[in-house]
N, C-alpha and C positions, 0 to 999 in steps of 0.2 A: 893200872888202875882195874881188879877184878873183880868180879858178884861170884862166888863159887853156893853151888843150893845143894846140902846134900841130903838127901831123900832116905831112909827105910823103905823099901819096894819098890815097883818099876810099876811101869801107867800100865794100864792096860788098854788091849788094840778095841775093845770096845766102848762105847762110849759117849764118844769126842771129844776124850781128855788127851791124845795123840795130835790132833790136829791145833786141839790150843795150847797143849804144850809147843809145840811148832810156831805157832801167829803170835806168840807172846814174843817166843826168843829170836825169832827175827827182829824183832821189832824192839828190842833190847841192844844189836850187838852195833845200829848205829852208835850208839852212846856207852857203850863199853863192856870189854870179856867177859860173857858169861859160861863159865865149867859148871854142870851138874853131874855129881855122882852117885848114881843109884846102886843104891845096899841090899844085897840080897836079906829077906826076911828071916830073922832065925828063930823066932815063938821065942825071947822070952829078952828080959829088961838087960840083964848084965852081959850077954853076947852081943845087941846089938848096938847098946853104949860105947861098948869094947871097940866094935865097928866104925861107928863113927868119930868119936877121937881118933881112930888109927887116920879117920881119911879127912881132919882138918887144917885145910894149907897151913902151913910154920907162917908166923906174924899176921894173922888175916885177925880181926875184927869178928869175933862170934858173936849170933846174937841166935838162942835160942826160941823155936815156937813154944811156947807152954800153955796153957790152958789160963795159970794166974799171973802173966806176963802183965805187961804194959799194954795199954791198946792207943793208938794214933789213927788222925784223921788223915786223910792224904797228902795234905800238904805240910804235916809234921810230919810224919813219915820221910818225905822227902828230905826234909831238913835234915833229918837222921841218920838216911845216907847219904847228903853232901859233903856233914860235917863225919861223919867216919870216912870217906873216901880222900876229902882231904887231908885226916888226923894218920888215916894209918894207909890211905892205898887201896886195903883189899878186906873186900866183906866176905862174913862164910855163915851162910841162914840154913836153920838144922832143922828139918820134919823127923818126925821121927814114926815109927810102924804104930803098929795095931797096941802097942804091948806097951806103946811110950819110949822113955830113955829116965836116965838118971842124968847122974851133975856129970857133964861135960865140958866143964869149964868154961860155960858162956861170960861174956862180960854183961851183958844183954837180953829180958825175955822176951819178948814181945807176943799178945795176944791175936790174930788176926778175926776173930770173933767170940762170945763167948760158949757156943754149944763144940760140943766135939765133930771132929770134920774129917771124912775120911781125908788118906793123906794125897788120893788125890785129885780132889778138893782143892785140901790146902796146896797143895803146888801148884794148883791153877792162878788160885787167888791170891797166890803171893807174884807168882812172876808177873801180873794181872796190875797187882798192886808195885812192885819196881819199875815196870816200864813207866807207870803212870809219874811214878817218885820224878824217874829219870828226867821224863816228858816236862814234867814241872819245872829241874831243877835248871831245864836249856831256853825250856820258856815258849815250849811249843806249844798249839792250843787244842792238842788232846783233853786235858783237863780245864774242864769249862766252871769251875765253881771260885768263889771271892773267897769264900768262907775261911778263915786263917783257924 
């Protein structure tokens, strides 16, 4: 069971993003293996889409973050993670860079906000929700809401 996060662009050292990235990656480790693939920004959709496609682990269930993707609350997101890991074993999430990306063959599109977020912030939000989702699946006390 593995989750891969492919992101176009690296985290900047300023702004606390690196610390938050480490914080959530460390919390995900007890639940499953997490690989993060940082791709170089190339400045155009075609090149970045091709880099993403080459980086997708074979056999993984591909979820692309898109503005028009489906929106979930945390409990329903945890159910998506649980069903997908049980059925496929591996999940791969894709976060694009400033120019976005074209069709990468995703099986599912997810929106984490109705706003456009910088890739660094989207990465942290997604990592937190993956951690929250895994903790819901395992029944930890991190998530306090009873809403479904």
